[in-house]
PALOPA-654409 format. One record per residue: x, y, z of N, C-alpha, C in turn. Coordinates in steps of 0.05 Angstrom, whole numbers, plus 5000, padded with zeros to 4 digits. Last residue first. Layout:
! PALOPA-654409
XYZXYZXYZ;...
END
This chain:
! PALOPA-654409
615994225929614394475926611694425914;618593745926617193805951615394055948;621293785878619193585881617393645905;624994185891623094225869620694035872;627893935930626394175937624294245916;630293535900628493465922626793705930;633593825865631393655855629393585876;636994075901635294235884632994075873;639493625923637993805940635993965924;642193425878640193265892638393435909;645693865869643693785849641493615861;648693845916647094085910644894025889;651093345910649293395932647593635928;654193445863652193235864650193285886;657593855881655693905859653493695858;660393575921658693805928656693865906;662993195888661293115910659293335917;666093525854664093345843662093255864;669293785891667493945875665293765863;672493375909670593495928668493655912;672992865858673793115871671593205890;675292195852672892375854673892635868;679891925860679292015832676892195831;680091745913681491995905680992095877;676591455953676191475924677391735914;677791496007677591235995677391235965;677692046014680191896020680091626007;672392156001674492255983677192115989;669891916046669291826018671591906000;671792226087672291936088671991826059;669692726072672692686072673392396073;664392636079665292686052668292636051;663792116130663892396120664692406091;659091616151661691706144661591986131;654091406160655191596179657991696174;651791106121653290966142654491146162;650091496085648091346101649391196124;655091626063653691816079651491686096;656391136036658191256056656691446074;651991096001652390896022654290996044;652991535968650491525983650791326007;657791375944657691615961655191605979;655890925917657890895938657991135956;652591125878651390975900653390935923;655991305840654691505857653491365881;661890915830658990935830657991155849;667591075796666491075823663491115822;670891135755669390885755668090855783;670891785724671791585743670291325739;668692155691671592135691672691935710;663092275732664392305706667392305709;661191785777662092055774663692075748;656191335748658791385762659391685759;650990865744651691155744654291195761;652390275707651990395733652690695733;653790035660651790245659651090365686;657789665671655289565661653089775661;662489945685660889815706658089735697;662390225624663490275650661490155671;659590105577662390025579663690055607;654490325581654790035584657689945587;654590915622654990785596655390485600;653291485652652491205653652691095625;655592015695655391885669654591595673;655092655724654692365727654492245699;656193155705657093085732657092775735;658493405642656693245658657893165685;660894075638661493795636659393635653;657394595606658194475631658694175627;659795015555658094785562659194655587;659995715561661395465560659495235569;656096155522656696035548658095765544;658096655478656996395480657896265507;
END
């Protein structure tokens, strides 16, 4: 039996009013997007939000890429 993958992003009314956050944190996904849009690096983001792991950021970006490539096909 395959191990169930932990959710990457969560959204519940109890955490920031339902804003999508990285699972296990209170860091909104939107914050990462804003960092990258502003020209900052993943390392800059991780320095500012140490509760988020590099693995979470990479997994999020890979998921976003996969979804965009599926839409574009």
